[in-house]
N, C-alpha and C positions, 0 to 999 in steps of 0.2 A: 381433754379431761386429765390426762397424765401430767401435762405441764402445770395444771392448776394444783394437783397434789404436790408436785415438786416445789412449787412457789410456796405453798402452805408449810411444807416441812422446812424450807429455808427460813421462812418468817419466824416460825416457832423456834428454830435453832438460834437465830439471831437474838430473839428476845431472851432466851435462856442465857446466852452469853453476856448480854447487857446487864442482867440481873446478877450474874456471877461476878462480873467485873465490879459492879456496885459493892458487893459484899467484900470482895478482896481488897478493894481500895479502902473501904471503911476500917477493915481489920487491921491493914497496914498502918493506916493513919493513927489508929489507937496505939499501935506498938512503937511508934516513932516518937523520940523525945524532942527533936528539933521542931519548933513551933511553925516555922515557915514551911517545911516539908509536909508537916501534918496538915496544915491549911490547904496546900496544893492538892494533896491526895483527897481530902474531903471535898474540895471543889470538883475534882475530876469524877468522884463517885456521884456527886449530886447531879453533874451534867449527864451522866449515863441514865439516870432516871428521867430527867427532863427530856432527853432525846427520845427515850422509849415512849413517854407520854405524848410527845409531839407526833411521833410516827403513828401512834394509836389514833390520835385525834384525826390526822390527816386521812388515815384509812377509813375511819367512820364518816368523815365528811365526804370522801369520794363515794362511799357506798350510798349515802343519802342522795347525793347529787345524781348518780346513776339510777336510782329508784325513781326519783321525780322525772328525770329525763325519759325514762321508759314509759311512765304513766302519761306523760305529755304526748309522746309518739302514739301510744295506743288511742288516746283520746282523738288525736288528729285523724287517725285512720278510721275511727268509727264514724266520724262526721264527713269524711271525704266522699 
């Protein structure tokens, strides 16, 4: 149970960092006059959000998979 809480805290901390990095890079991109550097920072910021969304999707997919796997095991045990 304790390791579950630690993982949850780490995950929350990681998400906050990614969101913070997104806003920092967007703000830096707005303040830079060089178009190439501005584009690079915008891309980095966008990748932070894409990475966060991908991780969220994978966590959700794994949770759904585990749910159905548990249901199937329970069903097999009932008919065994």
